[in-house]
C-alpha positions in Angstrom: 33.3 -10.7 -5.4 32.8 -14.2 -6.9 29.7 -14.5 -8.9 28.7 -17.9 -9.9 25.1 -19.7 -10.5 24.1 -22.9 -8.7 21.1 -24.4 -8.5 19.4 -23.8 -4.8 17.5 -27.2 -3.7 15.5 -25.3 -0.7 13.8 -22.2 -2.5 10.3 -22.3 -0.6 11.8 -23.2 2.6 11.3 -20.4 5.4 13.8 -18.3 5.3 15.9 -15.6 8.1 18.4 -14.0 10.0 19.5 -14.8 13.7 19.3 -11.2 15.2 21.7 -12.9 17.9 24.4 -13.8 15.4 25.1 -10.1 14.7 28.1 -9.7 16.5 28.7 -6.4 15.0 27.5 -2.7 15.8 25.4 -0.8 18.6 22.7 -1.6 20.7 19.4 0.1 21.1 15.9 -0.4 22.1 14.0 0.9 19.0 13.2 -1.8 16.5 14.6 -0.8 12.8 11.2 -0.2 10.9 13.3 -0.4 7.3 16.2 -2.5 6.2 19.8 -0.5 6.4 20.5 2.0 3.3 23.8 1.8 0.9 26.2 4.5 1.3 26.4 6.9 -1.5 28.2 5.5 -4.7 26.5 2.8 -4.0 23.0 1.4 -5.2 20.8 -1.2 -3.6 20.7 -4.7 -5.3 18.4 -5.7 -3.1 16.9 -5.9 0.3 14.5 -7.6 2.7 12.6 -7.0 6.3 11.7 -9.9 8.3 9.8 -9.8 11.5 13.2 -10.0 13.1 15.8 -8.6 11.0 16.2 -6.5 7.9 18.8 -6.9 5.6 20.2 -4.8 1.9 23.0 -5.9 -1.0 24.7 -3.0 -2.2 26.6 -2.9 -4.8 29.4 -0.1 -5.3 30.2 1.4 -9.0 33.2 -1.6 -9.2 30.6 -4.2 -9.1 31.5 -5.0 -5.2 28.5 -6.2 -3.4 28.2 -5.3 0.2 26.1 -6.8 3.3 24.2 -4.6 5.3 22.3 -6.5 8.2 20.3 -5.1 11.4 18.7 -7.1 14.2 15.6 -5.4 14.5 15.2 -5.7 17.9 18.4 -4.7 19.1 19.9 -2.7 16.8 23.0 -4.8 16.2 24.5 -4.3 12.5 26.9 -6.2 10.4 28.5 -4.8 7.4 30.6 -7.4 5.2 31.7 -8.1 1.6 29.4 -10.4 -0.5 31.5 -13.3 -1.7 29.3 -15.6 -3.9 25.9 -14.6 -6.0 23.7 -17.9 -6.9 20.6 -18.4 -9.0 17.6 -19.9 -7.6 16.0 -23.0 -8.2 12.5 -22.0 -8.5 12.9 -20.4 -12.1 12.1 -16.8 -10.6 15.0 -15.4 -12.4 16.0 -14.3 -8.7 19.7 -14.6 -7.2 20.9 -15.1 -3.7 24.0 -13.4 -2.0 25.9 -15.1 0.3 28.6 -13.2 2.9 30.5 -14.9 5.7 31.6 -13.4 8.8 33.6 -15.2 11.9 32.5 -18.5 10.1 28.8 -17.7 9.4 27.3 -18.0 6.5 24.3 -15.2 5.8 22.3 -15.4 2.9 20.0 -12.8 1.6 17.0 -14.4 -0.9 16.2 -11.8 -3.3 12.3 -11.0 -2.4 11.9 -14.0 0.4 14.0 -13.8 3.2 17.0 -14.2 5.0 19.2 -17.2 6.7 22.3 -17.7 8.9 24.2 -20.9 9.0 26.9 -21.5 11.6 30.4 -22.3 11.6 29.5 -26.1 12.3 26.9 -26.0 9.1 24.0 -26.4 10.9 21.0 -24.3 10.2 20.8 -21.4 12.8 17.4 -19.7 12.1 15.6 -18.7 8.8 12.5 -15.9 8.4 10.3 -15.0 5.6 10.3 -11.5 4.0 7.1 -9.3 5.1 
């Protein structure tokens, strides 16, 4: 895991995760009511639930971080390593966590929301935390 402190210029922007971009997992008709759980041996660093998605950042005992996301409408899940941790510019002392999968960039903004950026660098969607 790369741990870097940088400034986030758009900390006040609306943030989210596109449910359709979750390509890995199962499908179900029931919306997930809460953020995904961490495994035994991990602890929750942060989690966020939005209208369409939910995500949790889990940490292993060795310090490695893992992104766990779920599309609330379909139940599709995604579990991938976190590749970067960055300080938010808003002075809150909070961080945001970035994970990459098949060219997509998933960002969890501690207490604020989720976002996803496509392989072309264009913001696919963003959504605030509930």
